C-alpha positions, 0 to 999 in steps of 0.5 A: 585713960580714954585719951590713952586708949585712943592714942594706942588704937590709932598707933596700932592701926598705923602699924598693923595696916602695914605702914602709913607714910604720907609725905616725902618724895620716893620711887613707886614700890611697883618699880622695885625688884621683888624677892624671887620667892614669895615671903609667906605661906598659906596658913601663916599666922603672926600674933602681937601684943601692944603695951603702953609702959608696963600696961598691956593694951591690945592684941592683934593677929595677922593671918593668911588663909590656908585656902586659895580663893577665886576672885575675879577669876584670879587665884587669891590669898585671903589676908586678915588683920584683927585687933582687939583691946584688952584689960582696962583698955577694953573696959573703957572703950572696946575695940574689935577690928577686922581688916581683910584683903583678897590678894592676887597670888601672881600679880600681888595686887588686891582683888577685894578689900573689906573692913569691919570696924567696931570701936566703942560706939563707932561702927564702919563696914565696907567692901572694895571691889577692884577691877585692875583691867579697868583701873577702877574700884567700887566701894560698897558701904554697909549698914553699921549693924546689919551689914546690908548694902547701903550704897555703891560708888565707883572711883578711878585708881592707878595701875596696880594700886594696893589697899591698906592690908595688901600694901603691907604684904606687898612691902614684904615681897620687896627685895631689900638687898637692892635698896640703899639705906635712906631710900624711900619706898612709895606705895599707891594705896586706895583708902577712905575713898581716896588714892594715897601714896604711902611712904616709908624710909629704909633706915638700915639693919639691926639685931633686936631681942624678941620673944622669938630670940635675937633676930636680924632686922630691917629698920623702917620709919614711916613718913607721916603727917604731923601728929599732935599725939607724937612728941616729935616728927617721925617718931614711929619706928618699925622692925621687920625680919631681915630674911625672906619672911620680912615679918613684923617684929616690933614697933615703938612710938614715943607719944605724950603718955609714954611709949607705945610698943607692939611686939611679936608674940608668936608665929606659925607656918612661916615660909622661910627660916627666921633670921635668929642669931642665937 
């Protein structure tokens, strides 16, 4: 069961950070046209549940603050992704993760990123300070318990680089009507002290059943490094709403212990009408 818990949390982070796509050749996401209207409102909340078979494993929430913050003299949204284990998974290895980003309202780039990780006995706390004028980022490592500053290191970054949270919100802003089925989107992302191109393939459109009704969806497949926990390559599939919101609706992955599914449970303060067909 401990092995199952590790599998579940690894796959959850793959999705809730947005997309992990580490192989393949594609165009930079910054070269794609963005939707004319922003895909989200301040105050947007999306809740999910994760399960392995019939066993509930975890819950997660994506939330955009109602407040507009000033970071680096820029107006920013504050985006938070929080995930926690539930039930028997919580008893075996409790997880309480918080990933967040201050996301520029005009330029759609991160100004600051933070993550506070608590997974069993493992702890990791850090804050990233972006300076897009200098194409640089400072990574502040914090004490595992007190969160006091331990060290700072500087790194060079590419133009308009994203973090693991802002990259997901940037993906939602892309105008998919300008893409063709089979196109690969690539987003330059800074994570774990490195620049990493994250790639996702646009597979087409479907209508899927959710707790919110039958919804028109875009189908995406993250292109990932080979993972021994998967039974086959590119087994992770993501559905996002085929409307101006582009909210995550469902994730499904075949793993050695069965199927991991992450499903939308509740939404609040969406900016646009959801593409519900009935």
